[in-house]
C-alpha positions as CSV (number, residue, x, y, z in Angstrom):
1,M,0.0,0.0,0.0
2,N,1.4,3.4,-1.0
3,F,0.3,5.9,1.7
4,P,0.5,9.7,1.1
5,V,2.9,10.0,4.1
6,E,6.3,8.5,5.0
7,T,6.2,5.2,6.8
8,D,9.0,3.4,8.7
9,Y,8.2,0.1,10.4
10,G,11.8,-1.1,10.9
11,R,12.7,1.3,13.6
12,W,10.2,-0.4,16.0
13,G,11.9,-3.8,15.8
14,R,12.1,-6.7,13.4
15,R,8.9,-8.5,14.3
16,C,5.9,-6.9,12.5
17,M,2.6,-8.8,12.5
18,R,-0.1,-7.6,10.2
19,H,-3.8,-8.6,10.5
20,T,-7.3,-7.4,9.4
21,L,-9.5,-6.5,12.4
22,D,-11.3,-9.9,12.2
23,E,-8.0,-11.7,12.1
24,F,-6.8,-9.8,15.1
25,L,-10.0,-10.5,17.1
26,A,-9.6,-14.2,16.3
27,L,-6.1,-14.5,17.6
28,D,-5.4,-17.1,20.4
29,R,-2.1,-15.6,21.5
30,L,-0.4,-12.2,21.4
31,K,3.3,-11.9,20.7
32,S,5.3,-8.9,21.6
33,G,6.3,-6.6,18.7
34,L,4.7,-4.3,16.2
35,V,1.1,-5.2,15.5
36,I,-0.6,-3.7,12.4
37,I,-4.4,-3.8,12.0
38,D,-4.9,-3.0,8.3
39,Y,-7.9,-0.9,7.3
40,G,-6.7,-0.5,3.7
41,E,-6.4,3.3,3.4
42,V,-5.0,3.7,7.0
43,E,-3.5,1.4,9.6
44,L,-3.9,1.1,13.4
45,A,-0.4,0.2,14.8
46,L,0.2,-1.1,18.3
47,L,3.6,-1.5,19.9
48,V,3.1,-4.4,22.2
49,K,5.1,-5.9,25.1
50,N,3.2,-8.9,26.5
51,R,4.4,-9.6,30.0
52,N,1.3,-11.6,31.0
53,A,0.9,-9.0,33.7
54,E,-2.3,-8.4,35.6
55,A,-2.6,-4.9,34.2
56,T,-1.8,-3.1,31.0
57,F,-0.3,0.3,30.2
58,Y,-2.0,1.9,27.2
59,G,-0.1,4.9,25.8
60,F,-1.5,7.5,23.4
61,H,0.8,10.0,21.7
62,A,0.4,13.8,21.4
63,A,0.1,15.6,18.1
64,Q,3.1,15.5,15.7
65,S,5.2,18.6,15.9
66,P,4.2,21.4,13.5
67,V,7.9,21.8,12.7
68,T,9.0,18.3,12.1
69,R,6.9,15.3,11.2
70,Q,8.1,11.7,11.9
71,P,7.2,8.7,9.8
72,V,4.3,6.6,10.9
73,P,3.6,4.6,12.9
74,Y,4.3,7.0,15.7
75,F,4.5,6.1,19.4
76,Q,5.1,7.8,22.7
77,G,5.2,6.5,26.2
78,R,8.1,4.1,26.3
79,R,10.0,6.1,28.9
80,V,6.9,6.4,31.1
81,A,5.5,2.8,30.8
82,P,6.3,0.7,33.9
83,K,8.0,-2.6,33.4
84,R,5.6,-4.2,35.8
85,L,2.7,-3.9,33.3
86,N,2.0,-5.1,29.8
87,Q,2.7,-2.2,27.4
88,V,0.6,-1.3,24.4
89,L,1.5,2.0,22.7
90,V,-1.1,3.2,20.1
91,S,-0.4,5.1,16.9
92,D,-3.3,7.2,15.6
93,P,-4.4,5.9,12.2
94,S,-5.5,9.4,11.1
95,L,-1.8,10.3,10.7
96,Y,-1.8,8.1,7.6
97,L,-4.4,10.3,5.8
98,H,-2.2,13.3,4.7
99,E,1.0,15.2,5.5
100,D,-1.1,18.0,6.9
101,V,-2.9,15.8,9.4
102,R,-0.8,15.8,12.6
103,V,-3.5,15.0,15.1
104,G,-6.7,13.1,15.2
105,W,-7.4,12.6,18.9
106,F,-7.8,8.8,18.3
107,L,-11.4,9.5,17.2
108,G,-11.0,7.6,13.9
109,N,-11.8,8.7,10.3
110,K,-14.0,7.6,7.4
111,Y,-11.9,4.5,6.9
112,C,-11.4,3.5,10.5
113,P,-14.3,3.6,13.1
114,L,-11.9,3.8,15.9
115,T,-14.3,4.8,18.7
116,E,-16.2,1.6,17.9
117,D,-13.3,-0.7,17.2
118,L,-10.6,0.3,19.8
119,P,-12.6,-0.9,22.8
120,K,-13.0,-4.3,21.2
121,I,-9.3,-4.4,20.4
122,M,-8.4,-3.5,24.0
123,D,-10.7,-6.1,25.4
124,K,-9.1,-8.7,23.1
125,I,-5.6,-7.6,24.2
126,D,-6.6,-8.0,27.9
127,A,-8.0,-11.4,27.2
128,L,-4.8,-12.5,25.5
129,T,-2.5,-11.1,28.2
130,G,-4.6,-12.1,31.2
131,A,-4.9,-8.5,32.3
132,S,-7.9,-7.2,34.3
133,R,-6.9,-3.6,34.8
134,R,-5.7,-0.7,32.6
135,L,-3.7,2.4,33.1
136,L,-4.2,4.7,30.2
137,W,-1.7,7.5,29.7
138,G,-1.3,10.4,27.2
139,N,-0.1,13.9,26.6
140,S,-2.4,16.5,25.0
141,A,-4.4,14.7,22.3
142,G,-3.2,11.5,23.7
143,G,-4.6,12.5,27.1
144,T,-7.9,13.1,25.4
145,A,-7.9,9.5,24.1
146,A,-6.9,8.2,27.6
147,L,-9.9,9.9,29.1
148,R,-12.2,8.8,26.3
149,Y,-11.4,5.1,26.4
150,A,-11.1,4.5,30.2
151,R,-13.6,2.2,31.9
152,D,-14.9,2.4,35.4
153,E,-12.2,0.1,36.8
154,D,-9.4,1.9,35.0
155,V,-7.0,4.8,35.8
156,S,-6.2,7.5,33.3
157,V,-3.1,9.7,33.7
158,V,-3.3,12.7,31.4
159,M,-1.2,15.8,30.6
160,N,-2.8,18.9,29.3
161,P,-5.6,17.1,27.4
162,Q,-8.2,18.7,25.1
163,T,-11.6,18.0,26.6
164,V,-13.7,20.4,24.4
165,L,-12.3,20.4,20.9
166,I,-14.2,23.4,19.7
167,N,-12.1,25.4,22.3
168,F,-8.9,24.2,20.6
169,T,-7.0,25.7,17.7
170,F,-9.2,25.3,14.6
171,G,-6.2,25.2,12.3
172,R,-5.0,21.9,13.9
173,I,-8.5,20.4,13.7
174,R,-9.3,21.2,10.1
175,P,-6.8,19.0,8.2
176,W,-8.2,16.0,10.2
177,T,-11.8,16.8,9.4
178,Q,-11.1,17.6,5.8
179,H,-9.0,14.5,4.9
180,G,-10.5,12.2,7.5
181,W,-14.2,13.0,7.2
182,D,-14.7,15.0,4.0
183,R,-15.7,18.1,5.9
184,P,-13.7,21.0,4.4
185,D,-15.9,23.9,5.4
186,H,-15.9,25.7,8.7
187,D,-19.5,25.2,9.7
188,S,-19.7,21.4,9.1
189,T,-16.4,21.0,10.8
190,W,-17.6,23.0,13.9
191,F,-20.8,21.0,14.3
192,F,-19.1,17.7,13.7
193,V,-16.3,18.4,16.3
194,D,-18.9,19.7,18.7
195,E,-20.8,16.4,18.4
196,I,-17.9,13.9,18.8
197,G,-15.1,16.0,20.4
198,D,-16.7,17.1,23.7
199,L,-16.0,14.9,26.7
200,R,-18.6,16.7,28.7
201,K,-21.2,14.8,26.7
202,T,-19.7,11.4,27.6
203,P,-17.8,12.1,30.8
204,P,-14.7,10.1,31.5
205,K,-14.9,7.0,33.7
206,G,-12.6,5.6,36.3
207,R,-10.0,7.4,38.4
208,I,-8.5,10.4,36.6
209,V,-5.1,11.9,37.4
210,Y,-5.1,15.2,35.6
211,C,-1.8,17.0,35.2
212,Q,-2.2,20.6,33.9
213,N,0.5,23.2,33.2
214,L,-0.5,26.5,34.8
215,H,0.9,28.5,31.9
216,D,-1.4,27.0,29.3
217,D,-4.7,28.4,28.1
218,H,-6.1,24.8,28.6
219,V,-6.6,25.8,32.3
220,T,-9.6,27.8,31.4
221,L,-10.6,26.3,28.0
222,Q,-10.2,22.6,28.7
223,L,-9.8,21.8,32.4
224,A,-12.4,24.2,33.8
225,P,-15.3,22.9,31.6
226,L,-14.6,19.3,32.3
227,A,-14.2,20.0,36.1
228,E,-17.6,21.7,36.1
229,T,-19.2,18.7,34.4
230,L,-17.6,16.2,36.8
231,G,-18.4,18.4,39.8
232,V,-14.7,18.6,40.9
233,S,-12.5,21.5,42.0
234,T,-10.0,23.2,39.8
235,E,-7.7,23.5,42.8
236,P,-5.0,20.8,43.3
237,G,-6.2,17.8,45.3
238,D,-7.3,14.2,45.3
239,D,-10.7,13.0,46.2
240,G,-10.1,9.4,45.1
241,R,-11.9,9.8,41.9
242,F,-10.2,12.9,40.5
243,K,-6.7,14.0,41.3
244,L,-5.6,17.4,39.9
245,I,-1.9,18.3,39.7
246,L,-1.2,21.9,38.6
247,G,2.4,22.4,37.7
248,D,4.9,25.1,36.5
249,W,6.5,23.3,33.5
250,G,7.3,26.2,31.2
251,K,5.4,28.7,29.1
252,G,2.6,27.3,27.0
253,H,1.4,23.8,26.3
254,I,4.2,22.0,28.0
255,P,3.8,18.7,29.8
256,P,5.7,17.6,33.0
257,P,9.2,16.2,32.4
258,S,9.4,12.4,31.7
259,D,10.8,11.6,35.2
260,V,7.9,13.4,36.8
261,Q,5.4,11.5,34.7
262,Q,7.2,8.3,35.5
263,A,6.8,9.0,39.2
264,I,3.1,9.8,38.8
265,V,2.4,6.7,36.9
266,A,4.5,4.5,39.3
267,E,2.4,5.9,42.2
268,E,-0.8,5.0,40.4
269,V,0.4,1.5,39.6
270,E,1.2,0.9,43.3
271,R,-2.2,2.3,44.3
272,M,-3.8,-0.1,41.7
273,L,-1.8,-3.2,42.4
274,G,-0.1,-2.7,45.7
275,P,3.7,-2.5,46.4
276,K,5.9,-4.5,44.0
277,K,7.1,-7.7,45.6
278,G,10.7,-8.9,45.5
279,F,11.7,-12.3,44.1
280,F,11.5,-14.2,47.4
281,A,8.2,-12.5,48.3
282,R,6.7,-13.6,45.0
283,L,8.1,-17.1,45.5
284,L,6.4,-17.4,48.8
285,G,3.1,-16.1,47.3
Protein backbone atom coordinates (compact mmCIF):
# COMPACT_ATOMS: atom_id res chain seq x y z
CA MET A 1 0.00 0.00 0.00
CA ASN A 2 1.37 3.41 -0.97
CA PHE A 3 0.33 5.91 1.67
CA PRO A 4 0.50 9.70 1.14
CA VAL A 5 2.85 9.97 4.14
CA GLU A 6 6.26 8.53 4.96
CA THR A 7 6.24 5.19 6.79
CA ASP A 8 8.96 3.41 8.74
CA TYR A 9 8.20 0.10 10.43
CA GLY A 10 11.76 -1.14 10.93
CA ARG A 11 12.66 1.35 13.64
CA TRP A 12 10.22 -0.39 16.01
CA GLY A 13 11.90 -3.79 15.79
CA ARG A 14 12.09 -6.73 13.42
CA ARG A 15 8.86 -8.45 14.35
CA CYS A 16 5.91 -6.93 12.51
CA MET A 17 2.59 -8.77 12.53
CA ARG A 18 -0.15 -7.65 10.16
CA HIS A 19 -3.84 -8.55 10.50
CA THR A 20 -7.26 -7.44 9.45
CA LEU A 21 -9.52 -6.51 12.36
CA ASP A 22 -11.35 -9.85 12.16
CA GLU A 23 -8.05 -11.74 12.10
CA PHE A 24 -6.80 -9.83 15.14
CA LEU A 25 -9.99 -10.48 17.09
CA ALA A 26 -9.63 -14.19 16.30
CA LEU A 27 -6.06 -14.52 17.64
CA ASP A 28 -5.41 -17.09 20.37
CA ARG A 29 -2.08 -15.57 21.47
CA LEU A 30 -0.44 -12.16 21.37
CA LYS A 31 3.27 -11.88 20.67
CA SER A 32 5.35 -8.88 21.59
CA GLY A 33 6.26 -6.65 18.67
CA LEU A 34 4.70 -4.26 16.19
CA VAL A 35 1.10 -5.21 15.48
CA ILE A 36 -0.60 -3.66 12.45
CA ILE A 37 -4.37 -3.78 11.98
CA ASP A 38 -4.94 -3.04 8.31
CA TYR A 39 -7.90 -0.86 7.31
CA GLY A 40 -6.74 -0.45 3.72
CA GLU A 41 -6.36 3.32 3.42
CA VAL A 42 -5.01 3.65 6.98
CA GLU A 43 -3.48 1.39 9.61
CA LEU A 44 -3.86 1.08 13.35
CA ALA A 45 -0.44 0.25 14.78
CA LEU A 46 0.20 -1.12 18.27
CA LEU A 47 3.62 -1.54 19.86
CA VAL A 48 3.14 -4.45 22.24
CA LYS A 49 5.11 -5.93 25.12
CA ASN A 50 3.18 -8.88 26.49
CA ARG A 51 4.45 -9.65 29.98
CA ASN A 52 1.32 -11.60 30.97
CA ALA A 53 0.89 -9.03 33.72
CA GLU A 54 -2.33 -8.40 35.60
CA ALA A 55 -2.62 -4.87 34.22
CA THR A 56 -1.77 -3.12 30.95
CA PHE A 57 -0.34 0.31 30.23
CA TYR A 58 -1.98 1.88 27.16
CA GLY A 59 -0.05 4.87 25.80
CA PHE A 60 -1.49 7.46 23.40
CA HIS A 61 0.76 10.00 21.72
CA ALA A 62 0.35 13.75 21.37
CA ALA A 63 0.10 15.59 18.06
CA GLN A 64 3.06 15.47 15.72
CA SER A 65 5.22 18.58 15.87
CA PRO A 66 4.18 21.37 13.48
CA VAL A 67 7.89 21.84 12.67
CA THR A 68 9.01 18.27 12.06
CA ARG A 69 6.91 15.27 11.16
CA GLN A 70 8.12 11.75 11.92
CA PRO A 71 7.23 8.70 9.83
CA VAL A 72 4.26 6.61 10.85
CA PRO A 73 3.58 4.59 12.88
CA TYR A 74 4.32 7.00 15.70
CA PHE A 75 4.49 6.12 19.39
CA GLN A 76 5.09 7.83 22.71
CA GLY A 77 5.24 6.51 26.24
CA ARG A 78 8.14 4.07 26.34
CA ARG A 79 9.98 6.14 28.95
CA VAL A 80 6.90 6.37 31.13
CA ALA A 81 5.52 2.82 30.82
CA PRO A 82 6.30 0.74 33.94
CA LYS A 83 7.99 -2.61 33.39
CA ARG A 84 5.56 -4.16 35.84
CA LEU A 85 2.69 -3.86 33.34
CA ASN A 86 2.05 -5.06 29.83
CA GLN A 87 2.74 -2.25 27.38
CA VAL A 88 0.57 -1.26 24.43
CA LEU A 89 1.46 1.98 22.66
CA VAL A 90 -1.09 3.15 20.10
CA SER A 91 -0.43 5.11 16.89
CA ASP A 92 -3.31 7.23 15.62
CA PRO A 93 -4.44 5.87 12.22
CA SER A 94 -5.47 9.37 11.10
CA LEU A 95 -1.78 10.26 10.70
CA TYR A 96 -1.82 8.10 7.55
CA LEU A 97 -4.37 10.35 5.84
CA HIS A 98 -2.23 13.27 4.67
CA GLU A 99 0.96 15.15 5.51
CA ASP A 100 -1.12 18.01 6.91
CA VAL A 101 -2.89 15.76 9.44
CA ARG A 102 -0.79 15.85 12.58
CA VAL A 103 -3.46 15.01 15.13
CA GLY A 104 -6.74 13.08 15.18
CA TRP A 105 -7.43 12.60 18.91
CA PHE A 106 -7.81 8.84 18.28
CA LEU A 107 -11.37 9.50 17.16
CA GLY A 108 -10.97 7.62 13.89
CA ASN A 109 -11.81 8.66 10.35
CA LYS A 110 -14.00 7.60 7.42
CA TYR A 111 -11.86 4.49 6.88
CA CYS A 112 -11.44 3.47 10.51
CA PRO A 113 -14.31 3.65 13.05
CA LEU A 114 -11.85 3.76 15.94
CA THR A 115 -14.30 4.77 18.67
CA GLU A 116 -16.21 1.58 17.86
CA ASP A 117 -13.25 -0.73 17.22
CA LEU A 118 -10.64 0.27 19.80
CA PRO A 119 -12.64 -0.87 22.85
CA LYS A 120 -13.04 -4.30 21.21
CA ILE A 121 -9.32 -4.40 20.41
CA MET A 122 -8.36 -3.48 23.97
CA ASP A 123 -10.72 -6.12 25.36
CA LYS A 124 -9.07 -8.70 23.11
CA ILE A 125 -5.59 -7.63 24.22
CA ASP A 126 -6.59 -7.96 27.86
CA ALA A 127 -8.02 -11.42 27.22
CA LEU A 128 -4.81 -12.55 25.50
CA THR A 129 -2.51 -11.11 28.17
CA GLY A 130 -4.63 -12.08 31.15
CA ALA A 131 -4.93 -8.46 32.32
CA SER A 132 -7.93 -7.21 34.26
CA ARG A 133 -6.92 -3.57 34.84
CA ARG A 134 -5.71 -0.75 32.64
CA LEU A 135 -3.69 2.40 33.12
CA LEU A 136 -4.24 4.75 30.18
CA TRP A 137 -1.71 7.52 29.65
CA GLY A 138 -1.32 10.36 27.20
CA ASN A 139 -0.12 13.90 26.57
CA SER A 140 -2.38 16.52 24.99
CA ALA A 141 -4.43 14.73 22.28
CA GLY A 142 -3.18 11.45 23.73
CA GLY A 143 -4.60 12.51 27.08
CA THR A 144 -7.92 13.11 25.37
CA ALA A 145 -7.86 9.50 24.14
CA ALA A 146 -6.86 8.15 27.55
CA LEU A 147 -9.88 9.86 29.11
CA ARG A 148 -12.24 8.76 26.35
CA TYR A 149 -11.35 5.05 26.39
CA ALA A 150 -11.07 4.47 30.16
CA ARG A 151 -13.58 2.19 31.90
CA ASP A 152 -14.92 2.41 35.44
CA GLU A 153 -12.20 0.12 36.78
CA ASP A 154 -9.35 1.92 35.00
CA VAL A 155 -6.97 4.77 35.78
CA SER A 156 -6.19 7.52 33.28
CA VAL A 157 -3.09 9.68 33.73
CA VAL A 158 -3.26 12.67 31.40
CA MET A 159 -1.17 15.75 30.65
CA ASN A 160 -2.83 18.94 29.33
CA PRO A 161 -5.59 17.10 27.44
CA GLN A 162 -8.16 18.66 25.14
CA THR A 163 -11.61 17.96 26.57
CA VAL A 164 -13.67 20.37 24.42
CA LEU A 165 -12.30 20.38 20.87
CA ILE A 166 -14.22 23.44 19.73
CA ASN A 167 -12.13 25.37 22.28
CA PHE A 168 -8.91 24.20 20.59
CA THR A 169 -6.99 25.70 17.65
CA PHE A 170 -9.16 25.33 14.56
CA GLY A 171 -6.15 25.18 12.26
CA ARG A 172 -5.03 21.93 13.91
CA ILE A 173 -8.50 20.40 13.67
CA ARG A 174 -9.35 21.24 10.08
CA PRO A 175 -6.83 18.98 8.24
CA TRP A 176 -8.19 15.97 10.15
CA THR A 177 -11.83 16.76 9.44
CA GLN A 178 -11.07 17.60 5.80
CA HIS A 179 -9.01 14.51 4.94
CA GLY A 180 -10.54 12.18 7.48
CA TRP A 181 -14.22 13.02 7.23
CA ASP A 182 -14.68 15.02 4.00
CA ARG A 183 -15.71 18.13 5.92
CA PRO A 184 -13.72 21.00 4.40
CA ASP A 185 -15.90 23.95 5.37
CA HIS A 186 -15.92 25.71 8.72
CA ASP A 187 -19.55 25.20 9.71
CA SER A 188 -19.74 21.45 9.07
CA THR A 189 -16.41 20.98 10.85
CA TRP A 190 -17.60 23.00 13.87
CA PHE A 191 -20.83 21.03 14.27
CA PHE A 192 -19.05 17.71 13.70
CA VAL A 193 -16.34 18.42 16.27
CA ASP A 194 -18.92 19.73 18.73
CA GLU A 195 -20.76 16.42 18.42
CA ILE A 196 -17.88 13.94 18.77
CA GLY A 197 -15.14 15.98 20.42
CA ASP A 198 -16.69 17.10 23.71
CA LEU A 199 -15.96 14.92 26.73
CA ARG A 200 -18.64 16.71 28.71
CA LYS A 201 -21.22 14.77 26.67
CA THR A 202 -19.66 11.41 27.56
CA PRO A 203 -17.82 12.12 30.85
CA PRO A 204 -14.66 10.07 31.48
CA LYS A 205 -14.91 7.00 33.68
CA GLY A 206 -12.61 5.57 36.33
CA ARG A 207 -9.97 7.36 38.35
CA ILE A 208 -8.50 10.43 36.65
CA VAL A 209 -5.06 11.86 37.38
CA TYR A 210 -5.14 15.19 35.56
CA CYS A 211 -1.82 17.04 35.16
CA GLN A 212 -2.16 20.59 33.87
CA ASN A 213 0.48 23.23 33.20
CA LEU A 214 -0.52 26.50 34.84
CA HIS A 215 0.92 28.53 31.93
CA ASP A 216 -1.39 27.01 29.32
CA ASP A 217 -4.74 28.36 28.09
CA HIS A 218 -6.06 24.83 28.63
CA VAL A 219 -6.57 25.77 32.29
CA THR A 220 -9.64 27.82 31.38
CA LEU A 221 -10.56 26.34 27.99
CA GLN A 222 -10.22 22.62 28.73
CA LEU A 223 -9.76 21.85 32.45
CA ALA A 224 -12.44 24.19 33.79
CA PRO A 225 -15.30 22.93 31.55
CA LEU A 226 -14.58 19.27 32.35
CA ALA A 227 -14.19 19.97 36.06
CA GLU A 228 -17.58 21.67 36.12
CA THR A 229 -19.18 18.67 34.39
CA LEU A 230 -17.55 16.22 36.80
CA GLY A 231 -18.37 18.40 39.80
CA VAL A 232 -14.75 18.61 40.94
CA SER A 233 -12.50 21.46 41.99
CA THR A 234 -9.98 23.24 39.79
CA GLU A 235 -7.71 23.48 42.81
CA PRO A 236 -5.00 20.80 43.32
CA GLY A 237 -6.20 17.84 45.34
CA ASP A 238 -7.27 14.21 45.28
CA ASP A 239 -10.75 13.01 46.20
CA GLY A 240 -10.05 9.43 45.13
CA ARG A 241 -11.94 9.77 41.86
CA PHE A 242 -10.21 12.89 40.52
CA LYS A 243 -6.65 13.98 41.28
CA LEU A 244 -5.55 17.35 39.94
CA ILE A 245 -1.89 18.29 39.67
CA LEU A 246 -1.20 21.89 38.62
CA GLY A 247 2.43 22.43 37.65
CA ASP A 248 4.86 25.07 36.45
CA TRP A 249 6.54 23.27 33.54
CA GLY A 250 7.25 26.19 31.22
CA LYS A 251 5.39 28.73 29.14
CA GLY A 252 2.56 27.33 27.02
CA HIS A 253 1.37 23.83 26.29
CA ILE A 254 4.23 22.01 28.04
CA PRO A 255 3.85 18.66 29.84
CA PRO A 256 5.74 17.58 32.96
CA PRO A 257 9.25 16.16 32.40
CA SER A 258 9.42 12.42 31.73
CA ASP A 259 10.81 11.63 35.18
CA VAL A 260 7.89 13.44 36.82
CA GLN A 261 5.44 11.51 34.65
CA GLN A 262 7.21 8.25 35.53
CA ALA A 263 6.81 8.97 39.22
CA ILE A 264 3.12 9.84 38.84
CA VAL A 265 2.45 6.65 36.87
CA ALA A 266 4.46 4.52 39.31
CA GLU A 267 2.43 5.88 42.21
CA GLU A 268 -0.81 4.99 40.44
CA VAL A 269 0.42 1.49 39.60
CA GLU A 270 1.22 0.90 43.27
CA ARG A 271 -2.17 2.28 44.25
CA MET A 272 -3.81 -0.05 41.74
CA LEU A 273 -1.84 -3.25 42.38
CA GLY A 274 -0.10 -2.74 45.70
CA PRO A 275 3.66 -2.52 46.37
CA LYS A 276 5.88 -4.46 44.03
CA LYS A 277 7.09 -7.66 45.65
CA GLY A 278 10.68 -8.86 45.47
CA PHE A 279 11.69 -12.25 44.09
CA PHE A 280 11.47 -14.17 47.38
CA ALA A 281 8.17 -12.53 48.33
CA ARG A 282 6.74 -13.64 44.98
CA LEU A 283 8.13 -17.12 45.48
CA LEU A 284 6.36 -17.37 48.83
CA GLY A 285 3.11 -16.13 47.29
